[in-house]
Residue, then its C-alpha position, 0 to 999 in steps of 0.5 A: m152227496s145229493d139228496a137225490a142220489s139215495g132213495g128207491f127208483v125205476a130201474p129197466v131190466f134186461s131180463t134175459t142175455a139175448a134182450a142184454v145184447a139187443a141192447m148194443p147200439a148197431g155198429g156197421s163194421g161188426v168189428g171189436i176191439c179188446l184192450s187187455g189188462g197189464g196196468s200201466r204198461a197195457m194203458g201205454a201199448a193201448m195208447g199207441q194202438l188206438q192213435a195208430l187205429e185213428m189215423l188209418t182210414s176205410g171208406g174215408a172214416s178212421l178205423l176207430s171212429q168205425i170200431a163198434a164195441m170195445s172191451t177193457v180189462s183192468g189197465g186197458g180200462w185205464i184209457g178206455v173208460p175216460f176216453t169213452y166219456l172224454p168231455s169235449s173240452f179235450t181233443d182226442a189227439q190231447f188224451l192219446g198224444s200224436y204219433t211220431a215216426p221213429a226216423a223223427l223222434t227227438e228228446t224233446l219229443i220222447r220227454q213231454s207230457p202235454t196238458g191232457w194227455i192220459g199217459g201223464q197220469v201214471s208218471s208221479g205219485f202212482s207208484i204202489a207205495d204212494l198209492a198205498a200212503g194215498a189210501v191212508y190218507l184218504s181213510a183218515k178223510g172218511v173213504p171206506s176201505s172197500m172204497l179207497w182202490q176205486t176212489l184212487m182210480g177215480l182221483h188218477f183216471l176221472r177227475p183230470y178230465g172232469l169226470f169225478p164230482a165227488s161228495s166233499s165229505d167222503w169222496q164218495p161219487d154222486t154220479l152216474f152214466s149213460d149212453d146219450a142224452a135220448t137213453l138217460e131221459s128214457a131209461v133214467t131221468g124219465p122214470n125217475p125225476a129225483l135223479a135229474d140233478v145227479p151228474a150224469y156222463l154221456v159217451a162223447q159226441v165228437p164230429g167225425q169220430g164215433r165212439p165204441y160200445l164200452l165194455s167194461i169187464a170185471s169179474m165177482f166171485v160166486t160159488l160152484p157147488g160140488g165144483g171143486t176137489g172131491g165134490a167140495d164147492a169151489k169159489m169161481l169168478v163170473p164176469v161182469q160188464s158195464t156198458p153205457i146202458l147196462a150192468g151185470v152178470l150176463p151168461a147164466p153160468s150153470g150152478a154158480v150161485d152168490a152169498g145168498g145162495q141165489s142163481v147168478g147171472g142171465a140178465a142185467i139192469g140199467s147201468f145206473g141201477f147196478n149195486s142196489v137192493f132189489t124192492a119188486s118187480g113192475s111193467a116198468g122194470a125193477t123197483i129198487q133202493q139205492d144209497r147212490q148210482w153206480s158210477l164210472m169210478d165203480i166201473l174203473g176200480t172193480s175192473s182193475a182190483a187186482f191191485a186193490a189186493t197189491l195195495e192190501g199186501r203192501l200195507a200188511d207188510w208195513a204194519r208188520s210192526p207200529e214202528r216200520f208203519a209209521a216209518a213207511l208214512r214218513l218216508q211217502k208222506e211228501s211224495a203223496a202230498a205232492a201228488f194229491a197236491e196236483i188234484g186240487k188238494a191242499a198239500a200241506d194237509v196231505a202231509a200233516t195227515l199222514e204225519t198224525v197218523a204216522a205219530t199216533v200209530e207209533a205211539d199207541g198201536f194199530d188198535a188204539a190209533k183206530t179209535k183215536l182217528g176215527g175208525l183207520a181201517v185201511l189195513t183190510g178190506l181194500v177188495p171191491k164189495y157191493d150189492y149184486w142181485s140177478p134179474a133173472d132170479p131176483p131175491s126177496a125184497g129187501t135182501a142185499t147179498l154183498q158180493h166180493f168183485a175182482d179184477g177182470g183180468s183174473l178170469d180173462n185178461t184179454g177181454v175176447t170172451s166178453m165181446l164173443l155174447y155179442p152176435g153182430i161182432t164178426s171181427i175182433i182186434a185182440c190186442v194182448n198187452t202182456e208183460n211176457a214176451i213170445t219165447q221159445d224154449s229148448k224143446g221148440t215150443i213157443v211160449v205165449d201168456s196164459s190168457i191166450p191158451a185159456l181161450f183154447g182149452f188149455q193151461g199156461y205154459s209149464s216145463k214141468t208137466a207132461s205137456p207144455y201145455m196141458p188140457a184145463s180140464d186137468a187143472p185144479a179146482g183153484d184154477l180161475q181161467r179153466l172153464n175159458q174155452v171158447f174156441p177148438s184146442g186144434d187152432f191153438q197150435p196154428l196161433l203160436d206159429g203164426l205169431w212166432q213167423s210173423i217175428g221173424g224168429n228175431e224179434s224183427m216185428a212184433p207179433i200178429f196173426r190173423q186167424q178165423l175160428t169157430t166158437v166152442a159152446n161155453d156155458w160159463f160165459g154163454i157163447p154157443a157153438g159154431r159162431t165163426v169170428t176172425v180174430l186179429w191177434v195183437y201181441l205186445g212185442m219189440s220190433q227192432t226194425w222199429r228200433s232201427e228207424i230211429a235216428d237220434g242217439w238219445v232217444k235210441a240209448s234211452l230205449d236200450v236201457e229200457m230194454l236191458t234194463q226194464d224188459f222193455p216192452h215188456y214192463g211189469t205189470l205192478r210197476t205201475e208208475r212210469s216216466p213220460t220217456q217210458m210211455n211215449l217209446l211204449s205207445n210208439l212202438t205199438a202205434w208204429t206196429v200197428l200202422q206197419n200191419s195196415a193192410a191187416f188191419t183195414g181188411l177187417f172193415 
């Protein structure tokens, strides 16, 4: 790692939520898009949605180039973050792939995985078992446990696009990111000449194709004193935004405190300065101490941190005995070696390292292996941890509070709440790329993904309660989405009805519904009451009309297998590895859905 990446720096401070919001570059359309979480499924669905928005135009320019802001959660970030910073050596068409009308689909097209295509990054070496073996290898090479998931995300989604230089000794990132050259100079390298040598990634500048302002959403665990059952303290999550300009907890949730007892939120710091220790306040900003700068790898990994917990669970399962752990590594070592070979590591070294770990654990047990292998600490602690402090309530100088971070989707998997912070956004395209199909129960209740009722003050659907959608106010203290209401409860049933009617009752079309909503006050997310916004709900769903237009017999047969055995398009979130055929089918369906509803989208611009 470059010596310039560690030391004391001056970072701009956005001392109020209003100041942070004002830092967002002006976007004339007022349209924001939210790419939900959902792992590889959400990434593939978003790929098609972005393809179609690039094809549709308004005023002579593509809709995608006119979108003012884009929030990404978890799997939505796997496509949104590299797309935002895509180097000029890759075209958008290479990255997103291109749409083909269903009547023209062929086996060759549906199997393809061209160079540079983001869909190809999940087609090999990306199962939970492969990732777990990869984590063991990285741990053996010195990567700290709390950085293993972020490193894996960087290797899979950033390195293929030249966005992941890292220290050769411990794989830690030695980069930063910013908005453009002017912002980099004024906010980063100008005040801190020592950072001029640190590689800096800037938002892509593509002729005729602007980029939305990225809101990468993670969340952070906090304590709400007295907010639990019987007045006990409650563990909650607050939203963390990382943008090209700033990073932090923008709302100021009343009563929430960090692990050091300090108030959280209400302000942000220049994006490079997140994960730092506060030293002093000054007219130019805050003086901070850092080991390294906040990187694209950090925002990609924290936003999808639920998978880090899943990985930890898989490793814990393997570790029920030394013999079981060794057998698992031997079973996975060849596929892990192949995956790392694709990113430039010698396959023989990967296989040999995993065999050494397996043999040592099997022979000596875990405790002895940790000592002998130089600190193999991969079995616990994979959930990301970073230093946090709020510029609105800075701690004592030199005080570091290590906080656990969580997946953005663990709090709000839609990303809508974070988008609502920005008053310049008057319309939202909410892409809910869920594993849960819209259905209707035996009593006629329409069932949707639990992330949606939470926005209207309800718990997720249950057939075992007095009402299928119980009020969020009755939710147990452990429900992390119980404070998510930002829209009136009375508008929830019209949304359900509108989505259901849009599918024709028989999967004829995928569900899409446009709704005008007025916000209710939400202190936890910093949303004021009375703000009017148009939301175009784009809910992932199958369309039999699309299927009927597929002429190629092999393609249609493959699709039918996917529908009947894999619940296409609602692939399970934790089945992270997907074939090119699966990703091509998924993106083709969602692109077609957008194009079939073109008037609903162009009408927002």
